C-alpha positions, -999 to +999 in steps of 0.1 A: +004+576+150+019+543+160-004+517+176+012+520+210+008+558+209-028+555+199-034+530+227-018+553+253-039+583+241-071+562+241-063+550+276-059+586+288-091+597+272-109+567+287-095+575+321-110+610+319-143+594+308-142+572+339-136+603+361-166+620+345-188+590+349-176+586+386-189+621+393-221+619+373-232+583+372-259+591+398-275+617+376-298+591+359-329+573+372-322+536+380-340+524+349-321+547+325-288+540+343-291+503+339-301+506+303-271+528+295-247+505+314-260+475+294-252+493+262-219+506+275-210+469+282-221+460+247-199+488+232-169+479+254-170+443+245-177+450+208-209+429+208-235+431+180-267+449+190-289+418+187-266+396+207-280+383+240-261+394+270-251+370+297-267+383+330-238+371+352-211+386+330-229+419+328-235+419+366-198+412+373-187+439+349-212+464+364-199+457+400-163+461+389-171+493+370-189+509+399-160+499+422-136+516+398-157+547+398-158+548+436-121+553+436-122+581+410-149+605+423-123+629+436-097+623+409-083+650+386-086+648+349-054+639+331-038+660+304-034+644+270+002+638+259+008+641+222+042+642+206+059+651+239+035+679+247+007+679+273-027+694+264-056+704+287-083+678+281-108+706+272-085+721+246-101+702+217-092+727+190-054+724+197-056+687+201-074+682+168-048+702+149-024+674+157-047+644+154-063+652+121-032+642+102-035+607+119-071+603+109-083+609+145-108+633+161-112+643+197-140+662+215-145+675+250-173+696+264-200+700+290-234+684+287-265+682+309-257+690+346-223+702+335-212+667+329-179+666+310-180+645+278-149+631+261-144+609+231-117+598+207-126+584+174-116+577+138-121+607+116-144+600+088-147+635+074-137+670+082-153+699+063-148+736+068-178+758+062-186+794+066-175+802+102-173+766+115-157+732+110-177+699+109-159+668+122-176+634+115-163+605+136-168+569+127-157+542+152-148+553+187-117+543+208-128+560+240-162+573+253-181+579+285-214+565+297-234+592+280-223+596+243-240+626+227-243+619+190-238+656+181-223+686+199-213+721+190-183+735+207-174+771+197-167+770+160-166+732+158-194+707+152-188+671+161-210+643+147-205+608+161-218+581+137-213+552+161-229+570+190-259+580+168-263+544+156-262+532+192-287+558+203-311+547+176-307+511+188-314+521+224-346+540+214-357+511+193-352+487+222-371+510+245-400+514+221-402+476+215-411+471+252-447+482+247-447+493+210-469+525+215-485+541+185-464+573+186-441+594+164-411+573+173-429+541+164-439+556+130-403+565+123-392+530+130-420+516+109-403+533+079-375+507+081-375+469+082-359+464+116-375+430+121-360+415+089-328+435+086-316+451+119-281+461+107-292+474+073-321+494+089-298+509+115-274+519+088-301+535+067-316+554+096-282+565+108-273+579+074-306+599+073-304+611+109-268+622+109-277+647+082-306+660+104-283+661+134-260+684+114-290+706+107-296+710+145-260+717+152-259+743+124-289+759+142-270+757+175-241+776+159-264+803+146-283+805+179-250+810+196-242+840+174-276+855+181-277+849+219-241+857+228-227+823+235-205+833+264-234+849+283-257+820+275-232+794+287-225+813+319-262+813+326-265+776+320-235+768+341-250+788+370-283+769+369-268+735+361-286+706+378-318+726+383-351+726+365-340+760+350-312+742+331-337+718+314-359+748+305-330+768+291-317+740+270-352+734+256-355+770+247-322+770+229-329+737+211-362+752+198-344+783+186-318+762+168-345+741+151-366+771+142-336+786+125-325+756+105-339+721+112-377+727+109-376+748+078-354+722+060-375+693+072-407+710+061-391+718+027-380+682+022-412+666+035-393+635+044-417+614+064-392+592+083-372+623+094-403+642+105-416+613+125-383+609+142-378+646+149-411+648+168-406+614+184-372+625+197-385+657+215-382+654+252-411+663+276-398+698+283-396+707+246-431+694+240-444+712+270-430+746+259-440+742+222-474+725+221-482+741+187-454+721+172-471+689+180-503+703+166-485+712+134-472+676+132-507+662+137-520+685+109-492+673+086-501+637+094-538+644+087-534+663+054-499+657+042-491+694+040-459+706+058-470+742+057-481+741+094-445+729+103-430+757+083-453+782+099-444+769+134-407+775+126-414+810+113-432+819+146-406+802+167-376+821+153-386+854+169-403+839+199-375+817+211-348+843+204-367+869+224-373+845+252-336+833+253-324+869+253-347+877+282-335+848+302-299+859+297-308+895+307-324+884+339-294+862+347-270+891+340-290+914+362-289+890+391-253+878+386-258+845+403-281+815+405-302+817+438-333+797+441-354+827+432-337+832+399-340+795+390-377+796+396-380+829+378-363+816+346-384+785+345-416+805+352-407+829+324-404+802+298-435+783+309-456+815+308-445+820+271-454+786+256-459+787+219 
């Protein structure tokens, strides 16, 4: 692909990213929003992670970006034009058939609160496995405010090395504010971030991109067991409600019980285990308190058997719970307030 063609394609993808951000920028708390915008500025201006940011420059950029978004809240997404043909921006499979030969990778999908995510990046690796294809992206030419490091879309798994590295940096920065003695801090302590920031980020990214793949492999298997179409319809109907957070936590636990936890327990890799537990959100910890107990038992005795046992219990538990949530949604056929409350109550009554 010629440079001018790549630039035009990146501009279109970035435009769609702006439209998505215009619609969903208010989804975050003020603190999270400002932190994400700061790192978005750093990415857009290609600044090193440790470089100080000029307050006035960031403020002017932030004001200009919010003004841009104000004009795009009701805008339509644009098709991607490739070799004279227009593609729906969500038709990632067809788009990647053409881009792979140029060493590019594109992804589109819906994340939390049904927010569309788009990115265009340099293809580092493409591997076909049993039933699915794994795309690994290196540097990114276009992205939105939220940049998920990994995502499974149908039979495709997308891993974004640059987004993962940036996410690790953001978590490190947040942890450094008060330096609590927690699982995340123990993960960071396995690397020498104070003396070698870049090298430590590289090492942690290399380790965690492998573990991100484990989770996405679990997501793929969970989709086969849950009936992906029915599950996605349920999540779409409860998007933006507490039931969405609950449903996503249940599926994440199922995915990890199927693949991630058994592998981490087998490898007994301390940095990866610390980061896995440290990266659990509050909902996941709330629904699976015995997982934290298994982690504490491993820390105390060095035996990963409690983690393997938690995974074994979780496989049947989270699958049954996920199927029951889908069944209740199918029986109702919509997402009234009563169903939203019912789905969340169901999950919370079956903590493991």
